[in-house]
C-alpha positions in Angstrom: 89.6 73.6 97.5 93.3 74.5 98.2 95.0 73.0 101.2 97.7 75.7 101.5 98.9 79.1 100.2 100.0 79.5 96.6 103.7 78.6 96.9 106.5 76.7 95.3 109.8 75.3 96.7 111.0 78.8 96.9 108.4 79.8 99.4 104.9 81.3 99.8 104.1 83.6 96.8 107.2 82.7 94.9 107.4 81.3 91.4 109.2 78.1 90.7 112.8 78.2 89.4 114.4 79.5 87.3 111.6 82.3 87.2 111.9 83.2 90.8 115.5 84.0 90.4 114.7 86.9 88.0 113.1 88.8 90.8 115.8 91.1 92.3 113.7 92.1 95.4 115.3 90.7 98.6 113.6 89.6 101.8 113.2 92.4 104.4 114.7 94.9 102.1 114.0 98.5 103.0 113.4 100.4 106.2 110.2 100.7 108.2 110.6 103.6 110.7 107.4 102.7 112.7 108.1 99.0 112.6 105.9 96.8 114.8 105.5 99.4 117.5 102.6 101.8 117.9 103.2 105.4 116.8 101.0 108.5 117.0 100.6 109.9 113.5 100.8 113.6 114.4 100.0 114.7 110.9 96.7 112.9 110.5 93.3 114.4 111.5 89.8 115.3 110.3 89.4 118.8 108.8 88.6 121.7 111.1 89.5 125.3 110.5 91.2 125.3 113.9 93.7 122.5 113.1 95.2 123.9 109.9 97.7 126.7 109.6 96.8 130.0 108.2 98.9 129.5 105.1 100.8 126.8 103.3 103.2 126.6 100.4 101.1 124.0 98.6 97.8 122.5 99.0 97.5 119.0 97.7 94.1 117.4 96.8 94.1 113.7 97.4 96.3 111.5 99.7 97.0 108.7 97.2 100.4 107.9 95.7 100.7 111.1 93.8 99.8 113.5 96.5 101.8 111.8 99.1 105.0 111.6 97.1 104.9 115.2 96.1 104.2 116.2 99.8 107.0 114.0 101.1 109.6 115.4 98.6 108.6 119.0 98.9 109.1 118.8 102.6 112.0 116.7 103.1 114.1 118.1 100.3 112.9 121.8 100.3 111.3 122.2 103.7 107.9 123.3 102.1 104.8 123.3 104.1 102.0 121.2 102.7 98.3 120.6 103.4 96.8 117.3 102.0 93.0 117.3 101.8 91.5 113.9 101.5 87.8 113.3 101.1 88.0 109.8 102.4 88.6 108.9 106.0 92.0 107.3 105.4 95.4 107.9 103.7 96.6 105.8 100.7 94.0 106.2 98.1 93.1 102.9 96.4 96.2 101.4 97.9 94.7 101.5 101.5 94.8 98.1 103.2 94.2 97.0 106.9 93.9 93.9 109.1 90.3 92.9 109.6 88.6 91.5 112.6 89.6 88.0 111.6 93.3 89.0 111.5 93.5 88.9 107.7 95.3 91.7 105.9 92.9 92.9 103.1 92.7 95.7 100.6 89.6 98.0 100.7 89.7 98.8 96.9 91.0 95.5 95.4 94.4 93.7 95.3 97.5 95.8 94.6 100.7 94.1 93.4 103.8 96.3 93.3 106.3 95.7 90.5 108.7 98.1 88.7 111.5 98.2 86.1 112.5 101.5 87.5 115.5 101.3 89.9 114.8 104.9 91.1 111.2 104.0 92.1 112.5 100.7 93.9 115.1 102.7 95.7 112.5 105.3 96.7 109.9 103.0 98.2 112.4 101.2 100.2 112.7 104.2 102.4 109.3 103.6 103.7 108.8 99.9 104.1 110.4 96.5 104.5 109.6 94.4 101.5 108.9 90.8 100.8 109.6 89.3 97.4 106.3 88.2 95.6 105.9 86.7 92.2 102.4 87.5 91.3 100.7 84.4 89.5 97.1 84.3 88.2 95.0 81.4 87.5 92.0 81.4 85.2 88.8 79.2 85.0 88.7 78.7 81.3 86.5 76.3 79.3 88.6 73.8 77.3 88.2 74.0 73.5 88.4 70.3 73.3 86.0 69.1 75.9 84.0 72.2 77.2 85.3 71.3 80.6 86.3 74.2 82.8 90.0 74.1 83.6 92.2 76.0 86.0 95.1 77.3 83.9 97.9 80.1 84.0 96.9 83.6 83.0 98.5 85.1 80.9 98.6 82.0 78.7 101.8 79.9 78.8 102.9 76.7 77.2 100.9 74.8 79.9 97.8 76.9 79.3 97.7 76.0 75.6 98.4 72.3 76.2 95.6 72.2 78.7 93.0 74.0 76.6 93.8 72.6 73.2 95.1 69.1 73.7 98.6 70.0 72.4 101.7 68.6 73.6 104.1 71.6 73.2 107.4 71.0 75.1 109.7 73.7 73.9 109.8 77.5 73.2 110.4 76.8 69.6 107.3 74.8 69.4 105.3 77.5 71.2 106.4 80.2 68.9 105.6 78.1 65.9 102.0 77.6 67.6 101.5 81.3 67.9 102.6 81.8 64.4 100.1 79.4 63.0 97.4 81.0 65.1 97.9 84.7 64.5 95.6 86.7 62.2 97.0 90.1 61.0 95.0 93.0 59.6 94.7 93.2 55.8 97.6 94.8 53.7 99.9 95.1 56.8 97.8 97.8 58.5 98.1 98.6 62.0 95.4 97.1 64.3 92.4 99.4 64.4 90.9 98.2 67.7 91.4 95.8 70.5 90.1 92.8 68.8 92.5 93.2 65.8 95.3 93.6 68.4 94.4 90.6 70.2 94.1 88.5 67.1 97.5 89.5 65.9 99.0 88.6 69.3 97.4 85.3 70.3 95.0 84.2 67.4 91.3 83.6 67.5 91.1 80.5 69.7 92.9 82.0 72.8 91.2 85.3 72.1 87.7 83.7 72.4 88.6 81.5 75.3 90.4 84.0 77.5 90.1 87.6 76.3 86.9 88.4 74.5 84.3 88.0 77.2 86.6 88.8 80.0 87.2 92.2 78.3 83.4 92.7 77.9 82.8 92.1 81.5 85.5 94.5 82.5 84.9 97.3 80.2 81.3 96.7 79.1 82.6 96.9 75.6 83.9 94.2 73.4 87.5 94.5 72.2 86.4 95.8 68.8 84.9 98.8 70.7 88.1 99.7 72.4 91.5 101.1 71.4 94.1 98.6 70.1 96.3 99.7 73.0 94.1 98.0 75.5 95.1 94.6 74.3 98.3 95.3 72.3 100.5 94.3 75.0 99.0 90.9 75.8 101.9 88.7 76.9 102.7 85.9 74.5 104.6 83.6 76.8 106.5 80.9 75.0 107.8 79.2 78.1 106.3 77.9 81.4 107.0 81.2 83.1 103.7 81.8 84.9 104.5 85.2 86.5 102.0 87.9 85.7 104.7 90.4 85.5 108.2 90.4 84.2 109.6 93.4 85.9 112.9 93.0 87.8 111.5 94.0 91.2 108.4 92.5 92.4 107.4 92.6 96.1 104.9 93.3 98.6 105.3 95.8 101.7 105.8 93.5 104.8 103.4 95.5 106.9 101.0 96.5 104.1 100.6 99.5 101.9 99.0 101.8 104.4 102.2 101.6 106.5 104.2 103.2 103.6 102.1 106.4 103.6 102.4 106.5 107.3 106.1 106.4 107.1 106.2 109.0 104.4 104.2 111.8 105.9 102.6 110.5 109.1 104.8 112.5 111.5 106.2 115.1 109.2 105.9 118.6 111.0 105.7 120.2 107.6 102.8 118.1 106.4 99.3 118.2 107.5 96.8 115.6 106.2 93.1 116.2 106.8 90.5 113.6 106.2 86.7 113.9 105.5 87.8 117.0 103.5 86.1 117.8 100.2 88.3 120.4 98.4 85.5 121.8 96.4 83.2 122.2 99.4 85.9 123.8 101.4 86.6 126.1 98.7 82.9 127.0 98.3 82.6 127.8 101.9 85.8 129.8 102.1 87.4 127.6 104.6 90.7 126.8 102.8 93.8 128.5 104.1 96.0 130.7 101.9 98.5 128.9 99.6 100.9 129.4 96.8 100.4 126.4 94.7 97.8 123.7 94.3 98.4 120.1 93.3 95.2 118.4 92.1 95.2 114.6 91.9 91.4 114.1 91.5 89.2 113.7 88.3 90.1 116.3 85.9 86.5 116.6 84.7 85.4 117.1 88.3 87.6 120.2 88.5 85.9 121.8 85.6 82.4 120.6 86.4 81.1 124.1 86.6 81.8 124.6 82.9 79.0 121.9 81.9 81.3 119.9 79.6 80.7 116.1 79.2 82.0 113.8 81.9 84.8 111.5 81.0 83.9 107.7 81.2 85.3 105.5 83.9 85.0 101.9 84.9 84.7 101.1 88.7 84.8 97.9 90.7 82.2 96.5 93.1 83.5 94.1 95.8 81.3 91.3 97.2 83.3 90.1 100.3 82.8 86.8 102.0 84.3 85.4 105.1 84.4 81.7 105.0 84.9 80.0 108.4 85.3 76.4 107.3 86.5 75.5 103.9 85.8 72.0 102.4 89.3 70.9 101.9 91.7 72.8 104.0 92.4 76.4 104.9 91.9 78.1 101.7 89.1 78.7 99.2 91.1 78.6 96.0 94.5 77.6 94.6 95.8 81.1 94.0 95.4 84.6 95.4 93.7 85.7 92.1 91.6 83.5 89.9 90.1 85.1 86.8 86.7 83.9 85.4 87.0 84.4 81.7 83.6 83.1 80.5 80.3 85.1 79.9 78.4 82.7 82.1 79.9 84.1 85.3 79.2 87.8 86.1 82.1 88.7 88.2 85.7 89.0 86.6 87.7 87.4 89.4 87.9 86.2 93.0 90.7 87.4 95.1 91.6 85.4 98.3 93.9 87.7 100.3 95.0 85.0 102.8 97.5 83.6 100.0 99.8 86.7 100.2 103.1 86.3 102.1 102.7 89.6 104.0 99.7 88.3 106.2 100.3 88.7 109.9 102.5 86.0 111.3 100.8 82.5 111.6 97.6 83.5 109.7 98.2 81.1 106.9 97.9 78.2 109.4 94.6 79.4 111.0 91.1 78.5 109.8 88.9 80.9 108.0 89.5 82.9 104.8 88.3 86.1 103.2 87.4 86.2 99.5 86.2 89.1 97.4 84.4 88.6 94.1 85.0 91.6 91.8 82.3 93.0 89.5 83.1 95.7 86.9 80.7 98.7 87.2 80.0 102.1 85.5 79.1 103.4 89.1 81.3 104.0 92.0 85.0 105.0 92.7 86.7 105.8 89.3 89.3 103.1 88.7 90.0 102.8 85.0 89.8 105.4 82.2 88.0 104.0 79.3 90.4 104.2 76.3 88.6 104.9 73.1 88.6 107.8 70.6 85.8 109.7 72.1 87.2 109.9 75.6 90.7 110.5 74.3 89.4 113.6 72.4 87.3 114.8 75.4 90.4 114.5 77.6 92.5 116.6 75.3 89.9 119.4 75.7 90.3 119.2 79.5 94.0 119.1 79.1 94.0 122.3 77.1 92.2 124.1 80.0 94.4 122.6 82.5 97.5 123.9 80.7 96.3 127.4 81.0 95.8 127.3 84.8 98.1 129.3 86.8 99.5 128.0 90.0 97.8 124.6 89.6 99.5 121.3 88.7 97.2 118.4 87.6 99.1 115.2 88.6 98.2 111.5 88.8 96.0 108.9 87.3 92.6 110.7 87.6 94.0 114.1 86.8 95.7 112.7 83.6 93.0 110.5 82.6 95.7 107.6 82.3 95.8 104.4 84.2 99.2 104.4 85.9 100.6 101.3 87.7 101.7 102.1 91.2 105.4 102.4 90.1 104.3 104.7 87.2 102.3 106.9 89.7 105.3 107.2 91.9 107.7 108.0 89.0 105.3 110.5 87.6 105.1 112.4 91.0 109.0 112.2 91.4 109.3 113.9 88.0 106.8 116.7 89.0 109.2 117.3 91.9 112.3 117.2 89.7 110.7 119.8 87.4 109.8 122.0 90.4 113.6 121.9 91.5 114.8 122.4 88.0 112.5 125.1 86.6 110.2 126.1 89.3 107.2 124.7 87.6 105.2 122.1 89.6 104.0 120.1 86.6 104.8 116.8 84.9 108.0 116.5 82.9 106.3 114.1 80.4 102.9 113.6 79.0 100.7 110.9 80.5 100.9 109.0 77.2 104.8 108.6 77.6 104.0 106.0 80.4 103.5 102.4 79.5 99.9 101.5 80.6 96.9 101.8 78.3 
């Protein structure tokens, strides 16, 4: 059991030097208009015909990142009136977080870690929150190839990981690169990897693949890597140093008062934007309860939009969270060493345990108080759609939907679910900003780039 929050000499949630110095986010950078004071969010309400206008410039389906960014930009820059309809009871989509009854800031839909290489995105999000630098570091429970004993090691694998699992004594980046070179297995005749397994073997070799990636991938996707596109494992980090940060982007941070506050600052008191919860777009449309509008921005599942056509559904993976509040830990105030601990073996049914109390944006003083909240994550085929399943069959089916979407007049399909593409948070924001750019430049409310132009699989 851990005695304190995951930290270094640089502070809670920070990597050790020299790696922490690579993070360009500054403490308390950004502006939070609401701050610590209470503020009525005049734009937010549940849906009733009496509390919406007769007409809007745009109706936006979904109050997640994509929908809220577009609403904010259209209002603030062009004075457009927007109605955002959200089937859930809150703003923020899967980023929604809250402080629970024990005073712990937690995320309803799993941990979200903001990181970006896009300065434009970083400057944009600083308008709506103060930020705290955070170097996300993950640990994994992995069986040692030498002894079979489970060890807690950095994920993605670093020099320390390899030494712990295989009994090596690598001490330089040159030695680590030589180790990778001796381990890697490439497809025959110089061919490109045909699937995720071939991609993993050419990146990290069979031993790391077996120990860390093979069974974890099966738990996450319900498919072994050889059943998935090569892109899923093509970008496995091959660290040759002791840098144990999960991401390498120049800006890595957490919002000081949580992610929900960002959305509240974006559109919570905007006179041009009405946000209506518990509002199912398709049901409102069927009942004729939608107001008049000129444009529609749809951020939901693209296959749901065309459900009436009877086409096959796209495949998604979801997550199930098993939360447990622990009043008394055995050896201190925390359950585990890090915020996120992955369980890579097939012998454990969940993929990871998240302990929210480790993050530096907990309410002041919460790290020193007893009691902690953990969430075991189980991958599932049922539930909220999180991850598009990247294989040839789904890709071909999505293209059929995309062809239909391209012919829709006055409808923009934007975001992760509408694009059948897993966007990181910063990519979702950038995608939405570019949709707005396109509207300003051409009058077309549609993405500038295809979803495939973004980095995530």
